[in-house]
N, C-alpha and C positions, 0 to 999 in steps of 0.2 A: 382674493382676502377679502374676511370679514373682517369688521370693521374694529367692533369689539365682541364681547364675551360673557354673558351673566355668569353671576355667582353659580345658581343651578348647573350650568351648563358647566360648568368647570368642573364642578364639584363628580357630574357624570364618566366626565372624562378621566378623570384625576381615578373615579372607583372603578370604569372596565376597559382593560386594556384595547376588547374591540369597538368598545365606540371612540377610541382614542385615534384608531391607524382608520377606522372608516372617518372623521375628522379630517387629518389629511390626505385620503383619496379623495374626500370631495373638495377640498380646498388645491387639490392636484389638476380636478377635474374627471376624472376616474370614478370607475365605478366597485365596490368591492367585491372580491369572489366570495365564495363558499367558501373555497381553500382556505383564504385568510381569515376568514373568521374562524375555521376550523384548529389553524396554526394559531392565532391569536388566545384564544379557550386553552388548548395546550399548554401553553409559555408562561401560562396563569396559575395551572394548579398548584404549585408551592412542593412538588418533585425539587433535590436538592441539586441534580443534575437530571438534565435532558439532552437528546440525542433526536435532531431533526435533520429528515433526508427526503428533501424533493427534486422537482425535475427542476431545468433552467429554464429562466422565467417567469420566476412566480415571483421571485419580489425577495429573495433573502435577504438579504444586504439591507434593503431598504426596511423591511421587518426588524431588522437586528439592532438599526439606527433609532428607530420610534423606540424600540424598545427601550434601549439606551434613555431616550428621553424622558419616557414614561417613569424607569425608574428612581431618577433623579428628582422627577416632579412631584413624587409619591415620597421620596426620602433624601431631603439635599446634597443630605453627608454622603450620601454612597459615594465611593471609589471603586473603578469600571476597568477592565484591560479589556483590551481589543487586541486578539492574536489570529494575523493573518499567514499565509503561505509567502510572502513578500512584503517589506518595507512599505514598498507605494502601495499593495493593495489595503496595507492598516493606513495610508495616507489619506486615502480616498477617502474614509472611513470619517475622518476631519473635514472633510470641506464640503461632503452631504450633508455630517452635522449642522453644522452653521448653515446652510442652507433652509433646511427643516425648523430649525430654532429660528430664524427668522422669519418662515412664513406663518407662524400662528399666533394668534393675540396674544393666547395663555402661555408664549416662551420667548416672545420676540426681545423683551425685556432682558433678556441675560447676558448676550452678546455685550450691551454696555458694561456689565460689571466683572469682567473675565479678567483675574488672572494673571495668566500663562495662555495665550491663543498661537500655537504653530502649527507645524505637517504634524506631528506626532500626539499633541498635547493640549485639549482644552482645560482649564480651572477655574474654576467660576467662583467669585468675588462672596456668595451667599451661603457656600461650604467653608466646611473648617479648616483653616490651612495646617494640613497636615505634609507627610512627606508623601507620598500617593495625591496625585492631582484626580481632580473628577472624573477624564477620562485620558487613557492612555494609550495609543495603539501601539503596539509590536510588531515584527514580520517573527516567524515563529523559530528562525535561526536567531533572534538575538537573546540576550542575556535577561531574561528574567529572575533568575534566580534574586531573594533578598526584595521582590516585590510584594506589596501588600493589596489587596482588593477584597472587595465587597461580592462581585460579580466579574466573570472569566466568562468572554465571549468569542468562542474558536470560533470565526468563519470560514471556511474552506480552508483549513490551513493544510489540506492532502491536495495538492497540484503533480500531474504527469511527469515534470521534471526532477521531485524532489522523491518520490514517491516509487522511483521505477525499480527500485530493486530490494531485499532484503531487509541489506543493511539500512537502506534509506528510511525505511518505513519500520524499523525498530527503531530507529533514531527519532523519530516522530513519536510513535508511542511513549519513547522517553521522556517527551516535554513536555507531553500531557500527563504523564507522572507529575509534571514540577506542578500541576495545578495545583493539586492538593495542599502543597507546600507555601502557596503565594495567599489561598484563598484564606479569609478566618474564621479560625474555630467552628463560631456560631455566628449565624446570623445576628448584622445587629439592627438597631431601633427601630425594633420591629417585635410586636405581640405575635408568640408562637403563634394563633390562630388565622393572625393574615398570612394567607397560602403565599400572596405573586413574593412577598420580599426573603421567604426559607427558599430559592431557587436562586443556585451560587453561580452553577458552572452551566451555561448553553453550549452547543458541539455542533455545528451546521453545516451541511454538504452535500456534495452529491459523489460516487465512489467512484473512482477512477480505476481500479480495475479488482476482481474475485478475491484479490487478497487485503482488502481496505484495511487500511489504519483502523478508521470509526467501529468496525466489526470484530468486537472482539472472540476471542477462539470460542467453541462450543465442545471440543472433545482435545484431546493430545496432553502430555505432561506439565506442560504449564499455563494453566488456566488462567493464571494473574492480564488482569488489564486496568489500563485508570478506568474506561467507559463501563465496565461490568454494573448489570445492573440499571444503568438508565434506561427510564421509560422513554420509548422511540416515536417520532412521530413519521412517517413513512408513506409517501404520495407520490406515483406516478402520473403519467400524463394523461393517459388514459383510462378510462374505467372497464368496466368488465362486459357492458357494453359497447367496448372501443371507442366511446364518444369523449369528447372534452372534460376534464376534469377542474378547467379554470376556460372557461367558455369567454369571458369578460375581456381575454386578452388573447389567446388564443381558440381558433375554431376548430372544430375536430379535421377539418378538409385540412387547415395548416398543419396539422398536427398529423394526417395522416399522411402530408406533402412529405415533412419532415422523415418522417419512417423509413420510405421509400428513398430515400438518397444517403443513408447515413451505414452501415454494416449491421450486422445482428449483436457484432459487443455492444457497438457506440450507443445502440438504439438501449439497449438491455441496460446497459452502467448509467447512462445518464436520463433516462427519460423514461424507462421503468420503474428501475429501484427494486427490481423481485430478488430476493436472495435466493430464494427457488432456483431461478434462474441461471442467475449469474455461475453456481457450479454447472450445469450443463453446455457454458459457451465450449465452442471448439476453440481447441490449443493449437501453437503453433506448429506440433507434432503430429500430425493425422494417425493417432497411435494403431487403429483398425486394420490399416494397412500397412503398416510395420512390416517387411520378411521376417519370414519364422523359418529358419533353417537348421538340419538337423546333421550337424558336419562332429565327425571323429576329432579329439582333439590333438592325435596326432599327426590332422592332416593341415592345422596349423601351421604356419611360416612367422616369425619373429614373434611368440607371443610373451605382449607384454604388460603391466602392471602399471596402473596411472594409481597414485594414492593421495587424496585431499585429508590431511590432518585437519585436529582443533587445537588450538594454541591456549585454551586453559587447562586443557588436562595433557600435556606432553609431559609433567613432570609426575604425574601419576593419580593426580585432583581427581576425580571420578563427577565432580559436580556437573549436573546438565543442564543446560537454558530450558531442553526441551525442543529446540530445535535444529541446533545444527549435530551434526553424526561425522564419525571418522569414515574416511568411506574409500572403498577401491574400485575398479573395472577393467576386468583383464577382457582381451583380445589379440586377436591375432590375423592374417593377412591369407584370404582365400582367393581364387584365381577365378577371374571375370567370364564372359561368354567366349572370348577370345582365347583365354590362357592364360592373361598378364596377371596377375599378381595387385588388382586394383579393387579389392572387397575387402572391408574389417568383418570379420564377426566376431560377437561380443558372447564370452561362455558364461561371464560371473559378474553380478554388482552386487557388493555387499555393505553395509554402515550400522554403526551402531550409535547411538549415543550415551553409553551409560558405563562401556568402556573408558578407562586409559591410555593416553596411546601409547606405552609401552605395552600395556595387558595386549590390548588388541595387535600389533605389531609381534609379538610371542607367539600369542594363542590364537589369531586368525588369518594375520597375513602370510607368516610361514609354513601353516598349513596349506591354504592357498595357494601359493609358490611349488610348494613340492605338489602336491594335487593336481596341477594345469600346466607344470613344467613348462612356470616362467622363466624366463633365459634373459627379460631386462624389467628394472625397476621404475618408474620416474615420480620424485616426492614433488607437490606443492612448496614452493621457498616463499610460502607465507608466513611457515613459523621453521627459521632456518634450524633448531634443533632437532624439528623431527627428522629433517635430513640425515643427521649427525648420529641422533637413536638409531633411524634404522640401517645404518651402514654400521653400527656396532653393534647389532643384533644378530644380522645376518652373520657376521665376523664370529663371534660368540656359538653361534648354533651350527658353522661350520656348511653356511648353504654356499655352497663354491657357483653352482650350477646356475645364479642368478645377479648380475652383474648391477648394479646402482646409476643411471644415467645423472644428465647434471640437474639442479632442481629446475624447475618445471614456473617460470615467470611467467606468473597471469596481468595481462594485460588490458588496460581501457575496462568501458564499461562492462560490469560480470554479464549483466542481462542482455547486450547486447551481444557479447562473446560466447555466451549459450544460444542463443538465438544463431546467430552465424555461423555455428560448426553442427547444432542439430537437425536443425530445418531442413537444409537445403540436402544433407548427405545423406540422414535418415529417411524424409522423405524422397527423393531421387532415388534410393533403391541403393546408395555405398556401402549403407552399414546395416547388417543381419542380425538376430538376435537367437539366442538359444530360447525355445520358451519356458522352460524355468524361470530365466532370467526374467521376462515379461509376466510369469507366474506370482511372482512375488509384489504383495500389496501396494509398501513403500516407495519399490520401484518405478510402478506405474503408475504410481497417483505421480509421483513426481514429473513423468513424462508429458502427463495428459494436463497435467495443473500449469506447464508457462504454455503463456500466452502472450501475446504481444503486447499487452498491455505491463507485465509483471510477474514474477517467478512465485512457486508455493512456498509457503513457509520453512518449509524442509526442501534444499535443493542441492544439499552436498553430494548427493548420487550422481544425480543429471550433471553436475560438475567434474565431476573425475570423468565421465564417460567423454564428455567435450574438450575436457584436458586429454583423451586417448584416442580422440578424433584428431585433434589438429598434431597428435604428435607424427599421427599416419596422412595428414594431409599431401604430403609430396606422392602418394602412392596413390591415394584417393583420385589426385586430379591428372593420373596418367587415361584417356581414353581405351574404351574397348576400341579396336581397329579390326578390319576383314581386308583382303586380298582380292580383285574382283580381277575379271580375265584382265584386264589390262594395266596389272601390278599397278594399281594406283587405290590408293589406301582410304575410304572412308570411315568416316565416324558413325559407330552403331546409333541407330534410331535410340 
């Protein structure tokens, strides 16, 4: 570590974030990479909010910590909130910040004047004493309502466990919505012409799934998103010539070896970060190999409807959040190769995001029951009112050919449930479809977009399909058998 630093050098480091980063990289005995220089330039353009998506190993958290120090060095009263996926990830920033602050002669005296220093907070004595400390680190699940900050840094708030389901991702988006309420209405302590201090929100992370919370929707009914309009810095591990974009740390050979060991999905999400490739990743269900059968409906046995209601429209309100649908799937048993009734055939999947539950049940569900000779209907129990409403409508319209089963109790993680019922049964040939079902764009999209990493934003149709498959699971579990000349039963290949 250098023992002293001149006034001219100090002024240069305060003026340029790139030189400030290089100063620390040199202190640590490393060489600054071009990708880090590009990131430093991007972070000082003066955009109100920015997104940064780079591959693992670039040192995103290291740059964020330096950015904290640099912003406080420029404006000593700056209040910063760092948000991570977990509390322990957030507290790591504090320990790293303390190390970095003590490393440079430009900042090593700061730690001698802290008012507060613990696992989640650093409050420097040279800053104005306010309710908000100089730096506070929290997990995304923490109570941040009521906080105030000049700068919010969101570091990898999306992780595997907290973003696997549509509901979990919606919660993360809602938490990011709160950033606008936390940030001061206008940047403080700065001239409008001084660009770095204009930036108030920095979101950094790698993608966990094709439905990442970092990516605002580009189409659909609900186009709102807290990160909409944020300029994006996105860089993969390899350039267009298949060479390393960070050779100072990872050689091309090392990255090629990493790529060979990872699945296409994982490599694309974590190291390529190309959104156009994310949309082409293979799904959990092999859509192209789904069995398409032509089965007369009068040849189906025990025709059943699985209905997945939406709670906020039970009482007639038609408000749509652009995601949830009221959906149902209709199917019945057909015979397998040996004559056993152990195959499920799907004849209809329908959903609506605009109708109220009552309108949908009266004008879509009941006609479908009559058209397809549905013998029984099962309503998911997530909304008890829907079960009672369906029973009442069938009685009022005198539909006596269809009985209402006990409500369906959905158990466990939704993503796990969809994968466990759809993937083995559809790919295993135990479930077939009318071609007209797969010709529906919304249905086919949901089937294609279900991956082992996550679910599509809309998934109610495949949720009702999984419910129907679960209803018939005891029958699908009966293997096809045949009797050979020794009267020994063997399972068909």
